N, C-alpha and C positions, 0 to 999 in steps of 0.2 A: 504494500500500499504506500502510495506517495501522497504528499501534501505540500502545496505551496501556501505559506502562511504570511499574510501581510497584516501588520499592526495598523489599524485605521482609527480615525476619529469619527468616521461615519461611513456607511455603505448601504447599498440596496441592490436587489436583483429584480429585474423585470422579465417576465416570461412573455415571449412573442408567439401568438397563435396566428401564423401566416394564413392558414386555411380560412379562418374567419375574420381576418384583418383586425384582430384585437390584441390587446396586451394588458397585463396587470402586474402590480408589484407583489411578488410572493414573499419577500423577506426584506426587512429593513432593520439596521442596528445603529447604535451610537458607537461609543468607544469600545474597541475590542479587536477581534481577528476576523479577516475574511480568509476562509480556508477553501482552497480548490483541492479536491480530493480525487485521486485516481485509484482504481482497484485493478489489481492484476488477476490473472487466471490462477495464480498460485496462493492468493491470500486466504487466510483463515481467521478465526476468532482472535488468535494471539496477535495477528497483525493490527486488527482493529484496536485491541487493548493497548498495544504499544503506542499507536498514534494518539488515542484519547489521552493517555497518561502524559505524553509529551506535550500535547496542546495545553492541558490544564495546568501542567507544572512549569511551563516555559517562563522564565523570569526575564521578561523584556519590557516591562513597564517601569517607568521611573519612580524611585523612592524619593524621600524628602531631600536627599542630597543630589538628586538629578542623575542617579546611576540606574542602569537597567537591573533592577533587583527585585521586582514584584511580579507575581503571576496574575493571570486573568481572574482567578478566584479572589485574590487579595484586593483587586481593584474594582470588582463588581463589573467587570467588562462582559461583552456579549460576543457571540460567534455567528457569522453568516457563512454557512457551508454550502458549496456548490459542487456537484458531481462534474468530473472533467476527465473523461477517458483519454484525452489527448496527452495526459501526463506520461502515458506509456508509449508515446510515439517515438519510434527509433528512427533518427535522422542520419545515421552513420553512412548509409549507402544511398546513392541516388539523390533525387530531389523531392521525392514523395515519401512522407513518413510511413513506416510500417507499424500497424497496431496489433501485431500478433500477440504481444504480451498482455494486452488489456483484456480484462474479463468480458465475457459476453454480456449483453444487457440482462439476459435471464438470470445469470449468476451474480452479476454486480448489484442489481437492484436490491435484493434482500440484504446483502452485506452493507450497502449504503444506508438502508433504513435502520438496520441494527446499529450502525455507527452513529447515526443521529440520536437514537434512543440511549445509547451508552453516554454520549456527550450530555444530553439532557439530565441524565441520572446523577451527574456530578454537581448539579445545582447551577450550572452556568446557563444563562438564557441563550437558546439556539434558535436561529431562523435558518431557512434553507431555500434553495432554488427548487426547480422541478426536475426530477430525473429524466434524462433523455429529451429535454425540451430545448428549443432555441431560446437563449437568454442574453440579456445585456446587463453587465455588472458595472455599477458606478461606485467609486470609492475615493476616499481621501486617505492616502497612505500617510501615516503619521511617523515621521523620522527623516527619511523613509526607512522602515524596517521590513525586510522580506527575508524569510527563511525557508529552507527546504528540508522536509522530513522524508525518510524512507525506512519502512519497517524492516527491510532486508539489509539496512545499514550500508547501502551501496554508496552513499555520500553523506 
């Protein structure tokens, strides 16, 4: 499981329904994290737990001395989570990414939904996009702070 984590002062995700030419905001947060999450065909419950624990415990919010030393739990921050299979795009060969390592939608969706529930169970307020939908994400990156997480510890 991979995640791109951005510390934000605000963010929202809008789901675009091209068939009906409509859109709606499916998630909106104030200060916290925007988390783009990708699920691989190899991911298990242990991978979910690893990323959940990392997200909740990351000390990247400023303390009273201006140092990144506080977690999202300590600051009362929120998370906006968006599924992003393209995090498993392999661009090493050619010009078109290969997505063979990404989980199929049928296996990724239940893991994504479990991931959201596990995050919510930590007490952090969680908003989300819509799985497998066309979305537009707006955010104000605070810092900027952007981090990469990988449950296989590839980076």
